[in-house]
Biotite code that builds the C-alpha atoms (Angstrom):
import biotite.structure as struc

atoms = struc.array([
    struc.Atom([0.000, 0.000, 0.000], chain_id="A", res_id=1, res_name="MET", atom_name="CA", element="C"),
    struc.Atom([2.797, 2.414, 0.879], chain_id="A", res_id=2, res_name="ALA", atom_name="CA", element="C"),
    struc.Atom([4.419, 2.043, -2.548], chain_id="A", res_id=3, res_name="ALA", atom_name="CA", element="C"),
    struc.Atom([1.096, 2.613, -4.311], chain_id="A", res_id=4, res_name="ALA", atom_name="CA", element="C"),
    struc.Atom([0.296, 5.700, -2.269], chain_id="A", res_id=5, res_name="PHE", atom_name="CA", element="C"),
    struc.Atom([3.780, 7.059, -2.861], chain_id="A", res_id=6, res_name="ALA", atom_name="CA", element="C"),
    struc.Atom([3.241, 6.805, -6.631], chain_id="A", res_id=7, res_name="ALA", atom_name="CA", element="C"),
    struc.Atom([-0.429, 7.792, -6.996], chain_id="A", res_id=8, res_name="ILE", atom_name="CA", element="C"),
    struc.Atom([-1.333, 9.343, -3.653], chain_id="A", res_id=9, res_name="GLY", atom_name="CA", element="C"),
    struc.Atom([-1.865, 13.021, -3.187], chain_id="A", res_id=10, res_name="GLY", atom_name="CA", element="C"),
    struc.Atom([-4.673, 15.370, -4.004], chain_id="A", res_id=11, res_name="LYS", atom_name="CA", element="C"),
    struc.Atom([-4.266, 15.537, -7.785], chain_id="A", res_id=12, res_name="TRP", atom_name="CA", element="C"),
    struc.Atom([-2.400, 12.493, -9.126], chain_id="A", res_id=13, res_name="LYS", atom_name="CA", element="C"),
    struc.Atom([-5.424, 10.242, -9.658], chain_id="A", res_id=14, res_name="LEU", atom_name="CA", element="C"),
    struc.Atom([-7.267, 13.130, -11.279], chain_id="A", res_id=15, res_name="THR", atom_name="CA", element="C"),
    struc.Atom([-4.346, 13.831, -13.610], chain_id="A", res_id=16, res_name="LEU", atom_name="CA", element="C"),
    struc.Atom([-4.132, 10.159, -14.559], chain_id="A", res_id=17, res_name="LEU", atom_name="CA", element="C"),
    struc.Atom([-7.882, 10.159, -15.217], chain_id="A", res_id=18, res_name="TYR", atom_name="CA", element="C"),
    struc.Atom([-7.613, 13.203, -17.494], chain_id="A", res_id=19, res_name="TRP", atom_name="CA", element="C"),
    struc.Atom([-4.645, 11.748, -19.343], chain_id="A", res_id=20, res_name="LEU", atom_name="CA", element="C"),
    struc.Atom([-6.522, 8.467, -19.817], chain_id="A", res_id=21, res_name="ALA", atom_name="CA", element="C"),
    struc.Atom([-8.767, 10.423, -22.166], chain_id="A", res_id=22, res_name="HIS", atom_name="CA", element="C"),
    struc.Atom([-5.878, 11.558, -24.333], chain_id="A", res_id=23, res_name="GLY", atom_name="CA", element="C"),
    struc.Atom([-2.600, 13.393, -24.314], chain_id="A", res_id=24, res_name="GLU", atom_name="CA", element="C"),
    struc.Atom([-2.668, 17.101, -23.674], chain_id="A", res_id=25, res_name="THR", atom_name="CA", element="C"),
    struc.Atom([-0.427, 20.032, -22.915], chain_id="A", res_id=26, res_name="HIS", atom_name="CA", element="C"),
    struc.Atom([0.077, 21.815, -19.610], chain_id="A", res_id=27, res_name="PHE", atom_name="CA", element="C"),
    struc.Atom([-2.474, 24.537, -20.386], chain_id="A", res_id=28, res_name="ALA", atom_name="CA", element="C"),
    struc.Atom([-4.983, 21.866, -21.388], chain_id="A", res_id=29, res_name="GLY", atom_name="CA", element="C"),
    struc.Atom([-4.640, 20.267, -17.984], chain_id="A", res_id=30, res_name="LEU", atom_name="CA", element="C"),
    struc.Atom([-5.031, 23.676, -16.346], chain_id="A", res_id=31, res_name="ARG", atom_name="CA", element="C"),
    struc.Atom([-8.253, 24.325, -18.273], chain_id="A", res_id=32, res_name="ARG", atom_name="CA", element="C"),
    struc.Atom([-9.998, 21.262, -16.883], chain_id="A", res_id=33, res_name="ARG", atom_name="CA", element="C"),
    struc.Atom([-11.656, 23.534, -14.349], chain_id="A", res_id=34, res_name="GLY", atom_name="CA", element="C"),
    struc.Atom([-9.964, 22.168, -11.278], chain_id="A", res_id=35, res_name="ALA", atom_name="CA", element="C"),
    struc.Atom([-8.617, 24.613, -8.720], chain_id="A", res_id=36, res_name="PRO", atom_name="CA", element="C"),
    struc.Atom([-5.041, 23.398, -9.118], chain_id="A", res_id=37, res_name="ILE", atom_name="CA", element="C"),
    struc.Atom([-2.288, 25.996, -9.168], chain_id="A", res_id=38, res_name="THR", atom_name="CA", element="C"),
    struc.Atom([0.365, 25.893, -11.910], chain_id="A", res_id=39, res_name="PRO", atom_name="CA", element="C"),
    struc.Atom([3.027, 25.199, -9.267], chain_id="A", res_id=40, res_name="LYS", atom_name="CA", element="C"),
    struc.Atom([1.208, 22.193, -7.835], chain_id="A", res_id=41, res_name="VAL", atom_name="CA", element="C"),
    struc.Atom([0.300, 20.916, -11.311], chain_id="A", res_id=42, res_name="LEU", atom_name="CA", element="C"),
    struc.Atom([3.959, 21.054, -12.357], chain_id="A", res_id=43, res_name="ALA", atom_name="CA", element="C"),
    struc.Atom([5.043, 19.270, -9.152], chain_id="A", res_id=44, res_name="GLU", atom_name="CA", element="C"),
    struc.Atom([2.473, 16.509, -9.546], chain_id="A", res_id=45, res_name="GLN", atom_name="CA", element="C"),
    struc.Atom([3.355, 15.987, -13.210], chain_id="A", res_id=46, res_name="LEU", atom_name="CA", element="C"),
    struc.Atom([7.081, 15.829, -12.357], chain_id="A", res_id=47, res_name="ARG", atom_name="CA", element="C"),
    struc.Atom([6.392, 13.198, -9.686], chain_id="A", res_id=48, res_name="GLU", atom_name="CA", element="C"),
    struc.Atom([4.230, 11.140, -12.060], chain_id="A", res_id=49, res_name="LEU", atom_name="CA", element="C"),
    struc.Atom([6.965, 11.403, -14.675], chain_id="A", res_id=50, res_name="GLU", atom_name="CA", element="C"),
    struc.Atom([9.638, 10.355, -12.159], chain_id="A", res_id=51, res_name="ALA", atom_name="CA", element="C"),
    struc.Atom([7.572, 7.268, -11.327], chain_id="A", res_id=52, res_name="ASP", atom_name="CA", element="C"),
    struc.Atom([7.267, 6.400, -15.027], chain_id="A", res_id=53, res_name="GLY", atom_name="CA", element="C"),
    struc.Atom([3.496, 6.894, -15.173], chain_id="A", res_id=54, res_name="LEU", atom_name="CA", element="C"),
    struc.Atom([3.478, 9.996, -17.380], chain_id="A", res_id=55, res_name="VAL", atom_name="CA", element="C"),
    struc.Atom([5.668, 10.949, -20.304], chain_id="A", res_id=56, res_name="GLU", atom_name="CA", element="C"),
    struc.Atom([6.622, 14.544, -21.060], chain_id="A", res_id=57, res_name="ARG", atom_name="CA", element="C"),
    struc.Atom([7.155, 15.146, -24.767], chain_id="A", res_id=58, res_name="VAL", atom_name="CA", element="C"),
    struc.Atom([8.856, 18.364, -25.869], chain_id="A", res_id=59, res_name="VAL", atom_name="CA", element="C"),
    struc.Atom([7.383, 19.366, -29.235], chain_id="A", res_id=60, res_name="THR", atom_name="CA", element="C"),
    struc.Atom([10.015, 21.907, -30.257], chain_id="A", res_id=61, res_name="GLY", atom_name="CA", element="C"),
    struc.Atom([12.091, 24.803, -29.022], chain_id="A", res_id=62, res_name="PRO", atom_name="CA", element="C"),
    struc.Atom([10.776, 27.029, -26.263], chain_id="A", res_id=63, res_name="VAL", atom_name="CA", element="C"),
    struc.Atom([8.005, 28.265, -26.143], chain_id="A", res_id=64, res_name="PRO", atom_name="CA", element="C"),
    struc.Atom([6.550, 25.229, -27.960], chain_id="A", res_id=65, res_name="ALA", atom_name="CA", element="C"),
    struc.Atom([4.010, 23.373, -25.830], chain_id="A", res_id=66, res_name="PRO", atom_name="CA", element="C"),
    struc.Atom([5.015, 20.268, -23.944], chain_id="A", res_id=67, res_name="VAL", atom_name="CA", element="C"),
    struc.Atom([2.660, 17.319, -24.350], chain_id="A", res_id=68, res_name="ILE", atom_name="CA", element="C"),
    struc.Atom([1.876, 14.993, -21.454], chain_id="A", res_id=69, res_name="TYR", atom_name="CA", element="C"),
    struc.Atom([0.614, 11.456, -21.985], chain_id="A", res_id=70, res_name="ARG", atom_name="CA", element="C"),
    struc.Atom([0.321, 8.202, -20.102], chain_id="A", res_id=71, res_name="LEU", atom_name="CA", element="C"),
    struc.Atom([3.089, 5.687, -20.542], chain_id="A", res_id=72, res_name="THR", atom_name="CA", element="C"),
    struc.Atom([2.170, 2.017, -20.989], chain_id="A", res_id=73, res_name="PRO", atom_name="CA", element="C"),
    struc.Atom([3.119, 1.628, -17.320], chain_id="A", res_id=74, res_name="TYR", atom_name="CA", element="C"),
    struc.Atom([0.826, 4.545, -16.469], chain_id="A", res_id=75, res_name="GLY", atom_name="CA", element="C"),
    struc.Atom([-2.022, 2.840, -18.318], chain_id="A", res_id=76, res_name="ALA", atom_name="CA", element="C"),
    struc.Atom([-1.572, -0.138, -16.004], chain_id="A", res_id=77, res_name="SER", atom_name="CA", element="C"),
    struc.Atom([-2.895, 1.949, -13.096], chain_id="A", res_id=78, res_name="VAL", atom_name="CA", element="C"),
    struc.Atom([-6.137, 2.867, -14.917], chain_id="A", res_id=79, res_name="LEU", atom_name="CA", element="C"),
    struc.Atom([-8.128, 0.007, -13.344], chain_id="A", res_id=80, res_name="PRO", atom_name="CA", element="C"),
    struc.Atom([-7.329, 1.580, -9.964], chain_id="A", res_id=81, res_name="VAL", atom_name="CA", element="C"),
    struc.Atom([-8.333, 5.036, -11.223], chain_id="A", res_id=82, res_name="VAL", atom_name="CA", element="C"),
    struc.Atom([-11.591, 3.654, -12.619], chain_id="A", res_id=83, res_name="GLU", atom_name="CA", element="C"),
    struc.Atom([-12.307, 1.773, -9.397], chain_id="A", res_id=84, res_name="GLY", atom_name="CA", element="C"),
    struc.Atom([-11.837, 4.932, -7.353], chain_id="A", res_id=85, res_name="VAL", atom_name="CA", element="C"),
    struc.Atom([-14.055, 6.895, -9.755], chain_id="A", res_id=86, res_name="ARG", atom_name="CA", element="C"),
    struc.Atom([-16.852, 4.328, -9.575], chain_id="A", res_id=87, res_name="VAL", atom_name="CA", element="C"),
    struc.Atom([-16.594, 4.134, -5.793], chain_id="A", res_id=88, res_name="TRP", atom_name="CA", element="C"),
    struc.Atom([-16.714, 7.943, -5.576], chain_id="A", res_id=89, res_name="GLY", atom_name="CA", element="C"),
    struc.Atom([-19.897, 8.068, -7.642], chain_id="A", res_id=90, res_name="GLU", atom_name="CA", element="C"),
    struc.Atom([-21.507, 5.418, -5.443], chain_id="A", res_id=91, res_name="ALA", atom_name="CA", element="C"),
    struc.Atom([-20.394, 7.326, -2.358], chain_id="A", res_id=92, res_name="HIS", atom_name="CA", element="C"),
    struc.Atom([-22.013, 10.522, -3.684], chain_id="A", res_id=93, res_name="LEU", atom_name="CA", element="C"),
    struc.Atom([-25.260, 8.679, -4.394], chain_id="A", res_id=94, res_name="ARG", atom_name="CA", element="C"),
    struc.Atom([-25.210, 7.171, -0.909], chain_id="A", res_id=95, res_name="ARG", atom_name="CA", element="C"),
    struc.Atom([-24.384, 10.353, 0.962], chain_id="A", res_id=96, res_name="THR", atom_name="CA", element="C"),
    struc.Atom([-25.987, 13.047, -1.179], chain_id="A", res_id=97, res_name="GLU", atom_name="CA", element="C"),
    struc.Atom([-28.559, 11.184, -3.242], chain_id="A", res_id=98, res_name="GLY", atom_name="CA", element="C"),
    struc.Atom([-27.070, 12.453, -6.503], chain_id="A", res_id=99, res_name="GLU", atom_name="CA", element="C"),
    struc.Atom([-27.953, 10.837, -9.813], chain_id="A", res_id=100, res_name="ALA", atom_name="CA", element="C"),
    struc.Atom([-25.448, 8.507, -11.432], chain_id="A", res_id=101, res_name="ALA", atom_name="CA", element="C"),
    struc.Atom([-23.194, 10.323, -13.921], chain_id="A", res_id=102, res_name="PRO", atom_name="CA", element="C"),
    struc.Atom([-22.877, 9.270, -17.530], chain_id="A", res_id=103, res_name="ASP", atom_name="CA", element="C"),
    struc.Atom([-20.868, 6.056, -18.015], chain_id="A", res_id=104, res_name="ALA", atom_name="CA", element="C"),
    struc.Atom([-18.953, 7.813, -20.813], chain_id="A", res_id=105, res_name="ALA", atom_name="CA", element="C"),
    struc.Atom([-17.042, 9.661, -18.091], chain_id="A", res_id=106, res_name="MET", atom_name="CA", element="C"),
    struc.Atom([-15.160, 6.479, -17.217], chain_id="A", res_id=107, res_name="GLY", atom_name="CA", element="C"),
    struc.Atom([-11.712, 5.508, -18.331], chain_id="A", res_id=108, res_name="CYS", atom_name="CA", element="C"),
    struc.Atom([-12.431, 1.774, -18.507], chain_id="A", res_id=109, res_name="ALA", atom_name="CA", element="C"),
    struc.Atom([-12.636, 1.857, -22.314], chain_id="A", res_id=110, res_name="SER", atom_name="CA", element="C"),
    struc.Atom([-9.088, 3.205, -22.400], chain_id="A", res_id=111, res_name="THR", atom_name="CA", element="C"),
    struc.Atom([-7.843, 0.235, -20.372], chain_id="A", res_id=112, res_name="ILE", atom_name="CA", element="C"),
    struc.Atom([-8.582, -2.425, -23.001], chain_id="A", res_id=113, res_name="ALA", atom_name="CA", element="C"),
])
C-alpha cells in the first residue's frame, strides 16, 4: 500500500491520470480542466508522475513550444485503480448526497482495453 500511495497518492495524481486516460494534452490543457489546481502544484504533480514512469513529457520543439503529457504504458496499467476509485466515488455521492449517477462515458475503462 505504501508504494502505491507514494506513486499515486496526493490530491491531484489520480485526477491527472484520469484526465490523461482520455488523451494526451499540454500543460495549459490540464489547467483548463476547471480544477482549482495551481500551476506550481500541477507542475510538481506531473514531475512526480513522470519520475515514477506513469506519465511521459514530450517536448514538441524549441521554447516556447508546448510540452505534451501522456500516459506511458506503465501509467495505463494503473487505470483500473483510477476507474475503481471513480466508480466508488460516484456510489459514495449517491449514498451520501442522493445524486444521480453520472454518464458512463465519463469512465476511463474503455481506455484500459
